[in-house]
C-alpha positions, 0 to 999 in steps of 0.5 A, spaced: 483 545 488 483 550 482 482 547 474 488 547 470 489 550 463 492 546 458 499 549 459 499 547 466 497 540 465 503 539 460 507 542 465 504 537 471 505 531 466 512 533 465 513 534 472 510 527 474 515 523 469 521 527 472 519 525 479 517 518 477 524 517 473 527 517 480 524 511 483 527 505 481 521 500 483 513 502 484 509 497 487 501 497 488 498 494 494 491 492 492 485 488 495 478 486 492 474 488 498 475 492 504 477 489 511 483 484 509 489 488 512 491 491 505 494 497 508 497 493 514 501 489 509 503 496 505 505 499 511 509 493 513 512 492 507 514 499 506 517 499 513 521 492 512 524 495 506 526 501 509 529 497 515 534 493 510 537 500 508 533 501 502 530 508 500 522 508 500 516 512 500 509 510 501 503 513 498 496 513 500 491 514 495 486 511 499 482 518 499 476 516 503 480 512 508 487 514 509 490 510 514 497 510 513 499 516 517 495 513 523 499 506 522 506 509 522 505 514 528 505 520 524 498 523 524 500 529 527 504 531 522 503 535 515 506 535 508 509 542 506 510 546 500 517 548 498 521 551 492 522 543 490 515 541 491 511 538 496 515 535 501 513 528 504 513 527 511 519 523 514 518 517 518 525 514 519 532 515 515 529 511 510 522 512 509 517 517 507 510 518 507 504 522 503 497 521 505 491 526 504 491 525 512 497 529 512 494 535 508 491 538 514 484 535 514 481 533 521 481 526 521 473 526 522 472 530 516 469 525 510 472 526 503 466 527 499 469 527 492 467 525 485 472 521 481 475 527 477 477 530 483 480 524 486 484 523 480 486 530 480 489 529 487 492 523 485 496 526 479 498 532 484 501 527 489 505 524 483 507 530 480 508 535 485 511 530 491 519 531 491 520 524 493 528 524 491 531 518 489 527 512 491 529 504 491 521 503 492 515 507 492 509 503 495 502 505 493 496 503 498 490 503 494 483 503 496 479 496 496 476 495 489 478 496 482 475 503 481 478 510 480 484 510 484 488 504 482 486 505 475 489 512 475 495 510 479 496 505 474 495 509 468 499 515 470 505 512 473 510 510 467 514 505 471 509 501 475 513 494 476 507 490 479 501 489 483 501 485 490 494 483 492 492 481 499 486 477 501 483 473 507 482 465 506 474 466 506 471 465 499 467 472 499 474 475 499 477 470 494 472 472 489 474 479 490 481 478 489 480 474 483 477 481 480 484 484 482 488 479 478 483 480 472 484 488 473 491 487 473 491 483 466 486 488 463 491 493 464 497 489 462 501 490 469 504 484 472 501 481 478 507 480 483 503 475 487 498 474 492 498 474 500 493 470 504 492 475 510 489 473 517 490 466 515 489 462 522 490 464 529 494 461 535 490 460 541 494 464 547 492 459 552 492 452 549 496 454 543 491 450 538 490 453 531 484 456 530 482 458 522 477 464 523 477 465 516 478 458 513 485 457 511 488 456 504 483 459 500 488 464 497 494 459 495 488 455 491 486 461 488 493 463 486 494 456 483 488 457 479 490 464 476 497 462 475 500 467 479 505 467 485 503 465 492 507 469 496 505 466 503 500 466 508 500 471 514 497 468 521 493 473 525 495 476 531 491 480 536 497 484 537 497 487 530 491 491 532 495 494 538 501 495 533 496 499 528 493 503 533 500 505 536 503 507 529 508 501 530 509 496 524 509 489 527 515 487 523 519 491 528 517 485 533 520 480 528 525 477 533 519 476 537 513 474 532 512 468 528 508 472 523 513 478 523 518 473 521 513 470 516 512 477 513 519 478 512 520 472 508 514 475 503 518 481 503 524 477 500 520 474 495 518 481 493 525 484 493 527 480 487 521 480 483 
């Protein structure tokens, strides 16, 4: 990526604002720590919104761990340039995706970039991708409150809100609180908090097993005075769904967790 002069930067800024003006709602999905299922939530949120007939884009700004392409089953495709800008990969009739995993990097290749280069890549994605008219842009950010989520929040003029994902245990809740304070600091509303991996139903005796405790996310939401969007139980099938590139909301008629997730989506839609 070549350094830009002042004229190039001004043109990129205008392109960014023009592209973002065609997007009605932009939501950032965040987590205070890794391993809480943030990308799973982002992918299924985007897919669920597209199922309802909305035009949706999903942007992966997790530079060092871009997993959206794999979880949507499009990892063998690549984005391409056109006279209208970078063309996002079409997942379905109503869903498009952009990720660093779709620009030709080998999946085993680590991205060893410092902050300024990551910010430049995010700015390029925002300013040069031809999303077209979108009802929703879902942005999957990496864990924490560093360069990537901060860059997105500062660059997109119409971010509607931040969705925070956590698991019920104390260490995850501690980091989720930081995400809430991050949102408050940069003055972007918190749409709400989702408690993921909240219990497992034993497939043999059907007893409820609270692997990571239960209720921590709801309690944190009450204390922080933010909406609690709901809790998603853990299902082992979700692992296969992610590996096979099939969002678990596809099985909402067979899955209690998928049904619960669709109820959470309805709350986000009316935010």
